[in-house]
PAKE-44860 format. One record per residue: residue in one letter; x, y, z of N, C-alpha, C, O in turn. Coordinates in pm, whole numbers, plus 50000, padded with zeros to 5 digits. Layout:
BEGIN
aXYZXYZXYZXYZ;...
***
This chain:
BEGIN
m058156249168554056926249368683056696262968705057516272168695;p055276263568743054786273868808055116279368932054816291168953;q055526274668995055996280569148057316287569142057836294369230;f057746284869029059326291469017059166302168891060196306068837;d058106306068852057836316068755058006328868830057286332668923;f059386337068764059676347268807058646359568880058676365868986;y057726359168756056646369968766055576366468897055086375568963;s055286352168923054596352669039055226347669186054606346869292;f056596344769161057306343269256057436355169380057376353169501;s057596366969317057636379069396056586383469469056646389669575;g055296379169390054196381869489053866371869567052976374269649;q054396360169565054336347869681054916351669773054366351869883;i056326356069754057256359669853056456372169953056376371470076;f055986381669880055376395369955054396387870042054496388970164;c053446380069987052296377670054052606368570172052036370470280;t053426359470156053886351770279054456361470400054046360470516;l055486371370357056086376670436055016388770502055156391670621;a053986395270421052736401270509052106393370595051766397170707;g051916381770548051106373170626051646366970758050906363370849;f052736366370759053726361070885053746375270958053126375671064;s054326386070918054216396871002053056398771063053016399271186;f051836400470979050506402371037050336393971161050136398371275;m050426382371129050166370771247051036370571340050706366371451;y052496375571313053346378671452052966388671532052786387471653;f052786401071455052426414371545050666410571642050376415171753;f049806401571559048776400171610048916394371711048296398971807;g049726382771731050126371671838050486381171954049866382772059;l051806388171906052236396572002051476407172070051566408272192;h050816414072008049626424772070048686416372171048736419472290;f047916406772132046886401872193047396389872300047096389972419;y047976382472255048306369272331049416369972414049316364172522;l050416375672389051526379972486050966388572596051166385172713;a050336398772571049806408472688048916397872798049046397572921;k047876388572700047386381672816048106371772928047866369373046;f049076367172833050076357772902050726364472996050806359873110;s051266375672963052046384873075051106387373193051576385673306;e049906391073182049066392873279048706380073360048396380673479;m048736371573308048166357673384049506355073461049436350973576;f050746357373402051866352373508052126362773622052446359373736;k051996373173589051626383973711051026382773804051426385373917;m049676377773767048686375473867049086362173955049036361574078;r049436353173880049856339673933051056343174061050966339774179;q052046350374001053056354074108052456362174221052716358174334;k051776371674210051076378274323050226370874418050136374174536;l049596360774366048656352074433049796343374506049666342174628;a050846337574446051676328274503052466337074645052696331574753;l052736349274619053606356774716052456358774845052776357974964;a051036361674793050256365774888049846350474974049686350475096;y049756340974911049726327474972050886324075072050696318675180;l051986327575027053306322875142053126334675225053196332675347;k052906346275187052626355575313051716352075418051886353975538;d050676346675357049636345075472049676331375536049006328475636;n050626321875466050666308675567052206308775637052736298275673;k052786320775650053926320975692054106316275860055036309675908;e053066321075922052946313376069052836303176058053476297276144;a052276296375988051576281276004052796274475944052966263375994;s053866278675833054736270575807056216273775880057266267875859;s056046281875948057096284776055057146271576175058046263676203;a055826273376225055746262876330055916246976278056456238876355;v055486243176158055776234076076057386229276058057876218276085;n058076241576002059416240375997060166237476141061096229376149;t059786243276228060466242276369060416226176429061166220676510;f059246220976356058916206576411059876197676346060596189176399;n059746201876190060576193476085062126195576099062866188076036;s062616204976173063876209376159064586199876279065816200376276;s064126193176362064406186376462064726170676436065406162976504;l064066168476319064166152576242065146153476161065266161976072;p066146141876195067386140076100066836139275957065686135175938;i067726143475843067566142275724067996127275662067866124975542;
***
């Protein structure tokens, strides 16, 4: 069977590993950087939203705290 030929098998292994490593580092460099930026921005926006609405939420919490659970 040609896929198990010793002379072509090593070349197939090399091309597979080279392609996988290229795609891995490409994704790591571009996509992981964009995902980390997106999550940092979402965290900053959530903290800013909570900080801005702290006064309004404290009034709501005092009203709801008198209700039984």
